[in-house]
N, C-alpha and C positions, 0 to 999 in steps of 0.2 A: 504493500500500500504506500509506503514511503516513497518508493521509486515512481509510482504512478502520480503521486502528488507533485513530485519534483519535475517529472516530464510534462505533465499536463496541468499546470497550476490554474489556469483560467477555466478549463473544462471541468476540473474536479470541483472547483468552487461553485460553478453554475449547476453542477449535478446536485449538490446539497441545497442550493437555493431553490431548486425545484422539489427535491425529495422531502424536505422538512415541512413546507406548507402543504404539500400533497398528502403527507401523513396526517396533518390536522384535518383536512377534508375527509380523509379516509375514516377517522374516528367519528367525525360529526355524522357522516352518512351511514356508518356501519349498522346502526339499529334498523335503518330503513330497508337496506337490501339484504342483510343477513337474516332478517326475520322471516323471509320467505322460505328459507331452507332449514335454519337452525335457530328457531325462536327461543328455545330453552337456553342455548348458549348465550344468546344476547341478554336474556334475563339475568343469568348468573354474572355476566360481565357488568351489567348495570348495578346489581346489588353489591358486587365487589367494589365498584367505583364509589358507590354511596358510603360504604364502610370506610373506604380510604378517605373520603371527604369528611366523614365524622372524625377520623383520626386527625386530619389536618385542622379541624375546628378546635379539637381538644388541645393540640399542641400550640395553636395560636394563642389560646387563652393562657396556657401555662407560661409560655414565654413572654406574653404581654404583662402578666402579673409580675413575673421575675424582673422584667425590665422596669416596670413602674416602681417597684420597691427600691431598686438600685438608683433609678432616676431621681426619686425623692431624696434619697440620702446624699447623692452626689451634688445636688443643687445647693446643699447647705455647707459644702466643704470649701475651705479657703485654699483654692488651687494655687493662687499666686504665692502664698507663703510656703506651700509645699515645693513649688518649683524653685523658689529662691534658695531653698535648703540644699539643692542638688548642685554638683559641680557643673561648670560651663553654663550656668544660667545667664551670666553676663554676655555670653557669646551667641545666644539664640536670637534669631530674627524670624519674623513671619512675613511672607509675601502673600498678599491677598489679591488675586486677579478677578476682576469683575467684568466679564464679557457682556457688552450691551449693544443693542441695535434698536434704535428708535424707542428706547424706554422713556416713559414720562419723567420729567424732571423731579416730581415729588417722590417717585419711587426710588430714584437714585439718591436723592437727599436723605430719605429715610434710611437707606442701607448704609450710607456713609456716616450718618449720625450714630447709627447703631455701632459701627466699628469704632467711632471716636469715643464711645462710652464703654468700651471694653476695659477691664481692670488690668490688663497686661500693659506694660510701659509702651506708650504709643510711639516713642522715639525709636523703637526697634520694630516698627510695623511699616512695611512698604505696601502702599495701596496702588494697584495698577488698574486704571480705567481703560479697558480694552475696547476701543471703538472700531467702527467699520467706515471705510472711505465712502461707500455708497450711501451712507446715512448723511444727508445734506445738512442736518442739524447738529452733527456730532462735534464739530469744531467749536461752535458757540456753547453747546452744552458742557463740553469738557472744560472750556476756559472759565465758565461760570463756577463750576464745581471745584476746579483747582484753586480759584481765588478764595472761595468760601472755606474749603477744607484742607488746602495744601499745607498750611502751617500746623495742622493738628496731628500730623503723622511725621515719622522720620523722613519719609520720601513719599511724594505723590506723583506717580508717573502716568502720563497719558500716551497710549499707543494707538496707531491708526493702521488697521489691516486692510490691505488691498488684495482682493481675490485674484489669483493667477491661475494659469493653466495647470490642471491636475489637482486643484483644490475644490472642495465642496463647501459652499456657503454654510456657515453654522458656527456653533460654539467651539467645536474642536479645532478648526483651522485658526480661529481668532485666538484661542488659548495658546496655540503653538507659537504664533507670532508674538504675542504679549510676553510669554515666558522667555523667549530669546532676547527680547529687549530688556527684561528684568535681569537676565543673566549678565548683560553688559554693565548694568548699573551696579550689581553685586560685585563684579570684578573691579570696576573703577573705584568703588568705595572700600575695597579690600575687606569685605565682609567674609568671614570664614564659611565657605560653602557647606561643609558637612553639618553645620548647625543652623541651616536655614530650612524652614518648612515653606511649602507653597500650597495655598488653598484655592481651589476652584470654587468661586462664590457666585451663585446666581444673582442677577441684578435685584431680585426681590427678597433675597435670603437675609434673615436676621438671626445670627448665632446668639446664643445665650451670652450675657455679659461676661461670664467666666470661661467662655469656650476657649479662647486663645491661651489663657493661663493653664487650663486643663490640658490643652494640646501640648503646651511647653513641658508640663510635668510628665505626661506620658511619653513624649519624644525623648526627653533627657534620661528617663529611667529605663528606657527600652534598649537593650543591647542589640536588638535586630531592627533598629529604627529605619534603616535604609531598605528593609524588605517589607515594610508595613505601610498600609494606608490607614487613615484615621477618619471615622465616620460618626457624626452626631445623628440625632433622630430627626429626620425630615418630617415636619408636621404642617399640614395645610391649614393653618389657623389664623393667618394675618387678617383675612377677610371672611372668616367662617360664619360670622353672624350677619353678613351682608348678602351672601349668595342665596338663591332660592333653596327651599327645603330639600328637594330631592338631591341636588348637587352637594348639599351639606352632608347628607348621609354618605355619598360616595367618597368624599374627602375625609370623613371620619374614619371609614374603613381603611383608606390608604394610609392615614396617619397611624392608626393602630397596627397595621401590617408592618410599617417601618419601625415602630417601637418594638414590636415582638422580634423582629429580625436582629436587633442589636444583641439579643441573648442567644442567637444561633450563629455563633462565630464561624462554624465550619461552612455555612451557606452564605455568610454576609459578603456582599460586594458593594463597593463604594457607589454612591448614587447622588446625582444632583450637585450638592455642595459637600466637599470632602477635602482632606489634606494629605500630603505625603512629603517625603524628603525632596527638597529641590535638587539635590545631587542625584537622586534616583531618577527624577523626571528628565534631567539633563542626560543621564547615562543611556536612556532609551530613545533619545532624539525628541523629547517632549511629546506633545499630543499629536496624533495622526491628523493630517490635513485633508484626508479623503473619506472621512466617515461622519455619520451623524450621531450615533450613540457613543459619545466620547468617554463617558464614565466607565462603562463596562470594557470598552476597547482599551482604555488606558490601563485598567487592572490587568487584563490578559497580556498586554504588551510587556508589562513589568514581570508578570508571572512567567512567561516563556523565556524572558531574558535572565531571570534570577532563580527560577525553580520553585519547588514546593514550599520553601520558606516564606513565600509571599502570602500575606493574608491581610484582612481588614480588622483593625482593632476598634472596638466600639468606644465612643465617648458618650456617656449617659447624660447628655445635656441636649435640650431642644434646639433645633434650627427651624425657626418659623418662616414659612414661605406663603405666597399667595396661592389660593385655589384659582383655577382658571375661571375668569369672569368676563362679562361684557355688559353692555347696556341692554337690559331686557332678558326675559326668560329664554327665548329661542336663540339669541346670539350667544348667550352664556352656554347653551347646549352645544352649539357649534364649536365654541372655544374648548369646552371640555372634551368633545369628541376628537378634535384635532390634536390636543395634548396627549390623550390616551393612545391615539394612533402613532404619534411620534415615539412614545415610550415603547409601544409594541414593536416598532420598527427595529428594536434591538435584536429581533430574530435574524436580521440581515447580517449580524456579526457572528452568528453561530457557525456558518461554513468556515470562516477564518479561524475560529477556535478549534474546530475539528481538524482542519489541515495542520495547524501548528501543533496540535496534540500528537499527530503522527510524526511530525518532523523533529520532535524533541524527546528522543528516547532516554536522554539523561535524567529526565524527571520521572519519578516513580509512576509506573503504569496505573497503580491503584488511585493515585492522586489525580492523574489526567482523566481517568474514567469518571471519577467522582465529580470533577469540575464540569465535564461535558454533560454528564447525566443530569446534574442539578440545573444547568442552563436549559437543556432540552425539556425537562419537566416543567420549569417555569413558563417557558414560551409556548409549549404545545398545549398546556392546560389553559393558558390565557384565553384563546378563542373557542376552546372545545368544551370546557366544563359546564357552561350554561346549558348547552344542548343536551348533554348527557343527564345532568341533574334535573332539568326542568321538563324536557320532552321525552327523555329516553324510556321511562317506564310505561309511557302511553303508546309507544309505537308498536312493539311486538303484538299485543292483543288486537290492535287496530288493523295491522297489516295481515296477520294470520289468524283467521277466525277459528280454526281448529285449535290453535294454541290458547285462544281466549276462553275456550270451554274447559281447559285443564285447571287444576288447583293452582299451579304456579302462575298461569296466565291470569286467572281471576284475582289473585292476591298480590301480583307484582307491584301495582301502583300503591297499594296499601303498605306493603313492606318498605318500598322506597320512600314514601311520604313519612313513615314513622322514623326512619333513620335520619332523614333530613330535618325533621322537626326537633329531634334531640340535638342535632348540630346547631340549630338556630338558638336553642335555649342557652348554649354556652356563650353565644354572642352577647347576651345580656351583661355578662361580666366585662366584656370589652366596652360596652356602652358606659358602664359605671366608671371604668378607668378613663375613658375619653372625657367624661363629665368632670372628673377630678383634675385633669391636666389642662384642658383648653381654657383660654381666657374667658372670664365671666361675660355674660351678655352686657352690652352697653345699657346705660340707664334709660335711654330712649326706646329700647327694645320692648315691644308690647308684651306684657305678662301673660295675656291670654294665648299667645303663640307657644309658650313653653310646653304645654301638654302635647302639642303637635309633634314635638321632637320624638316622642315615643311612638308615634304613628309612622315615622319615617321608615321603620323596618318593613312596613307593608309594601313599600316601593321597591324592595330589593330585587324581585324578578325582573321588573321593567327597567330599572336603572342599570342593573348589571348587564342586561342585554344590550341596551343602546349605547352605554358608555364604557363597556369593558369588552364583552364578547364581539360585538359588531366592529368596533375600530380595530380590535385584534385580528379579526378575520380579514378586514380590509388590508391591514399591513401584510399579512401572510399571502393574500391573493396577489397583491402588488409584486411581492418578491417572486412568487410563482411565475407571474407573467413577465417578469423582467422590467417592471415599471418602477424606477427608483423614486424614492420619496424625497421631496425637497424640504429643507429645514424651514420651519415656520415658527417665528417667535410668538410665544403666547401673549395675547393682548393683556395689557394692564390698564386699570382705570382708577 
């Protein structure tokens, strides 16, 4: 297989670009066509999947509770004092790169104000505002922000990225350009590179005020700091009380999913806003310029360069970001859909990961298999689970009338429904954790609307179809047909 990948690099990548989404369609349609010949087999497969989903629900709750307990404790720790007690604290610097394209001024000001309020010494923070040449307002925006915030940090660097041949417009190519410019500054200021972290910070991301002190502490005490990424809990809470109720439910689940993942270190991969050693980023040539899913791609670039030592270390502090929003219910729906589709486009990176897994035999086979399997599980379940869980049990009896008259056919829907109902009960604990963590409703929020929050769970089948399964299937089908996805910045208001 290794020789095949080396001889036919493009053809093998395209093979997996077709095979993976085709397998998703295979799973979705399996209950329909297989029920004509083997309805009992379909029934047992559906029940097995329901049990698997029950297991996933239980583990989600267990890890969410574990993360919540740690989360609460870590928020009270004086991370700066702990970091100061470690050797080389005076050498550590944080580079924060904020890639932006047509972001509203108030969003960027809010992000910079949040960074200025970090309890880490700001004179050792380098803020990089990474703009795009094609943004006609970028020069004026950057000049205004530098004048207002420039003196509040050790350095305030503005970069302007011009798209060239071979690059794909988006966060990754902009990050690569900005990091290279920051490297020149680090060199000219004679800042010790091994003690510099770099954070990819979304334009709307608000790390906890202790985040960079906690990062400094973990980085300094970590003997494998150059093999590790550092990830806070991404929580879509900045505007959670402003978006319509159904979308609030979706972003609650996404936030709790991210929280639970912090306690699953073997499966944790950096996402959205994250940090790593600047030296490590430089050693792999910075971010790729020809991909859209930059976070996962950066992880696997480092992983295949440095081996199974590479992992993501959790920082149990929140990073608040905006949920996708727009003016009006339906425009917000479109924004949410497009954001979910862009996240699901991470499936396009799996062929690269599979190829590199074959090309790096120096990494333990078990670790390579584990990484690939985890990625496949995540992205194949994304567009398929809704169809199996919601429609799967109704298809065999409907398609095969003979099977409908059997005991299994008659009770299939009842068995499936019972298992899924138990799974839903566990989500109540997730709801309680969410209520404890997210910001309280604003004073102007109508009190009569609060009971409606409990009714949002009734929208789960509808919302999960239109804003999870469907955009996921959209991304998979685009990859299958060879229609590349263009990067689209999520609208902010």
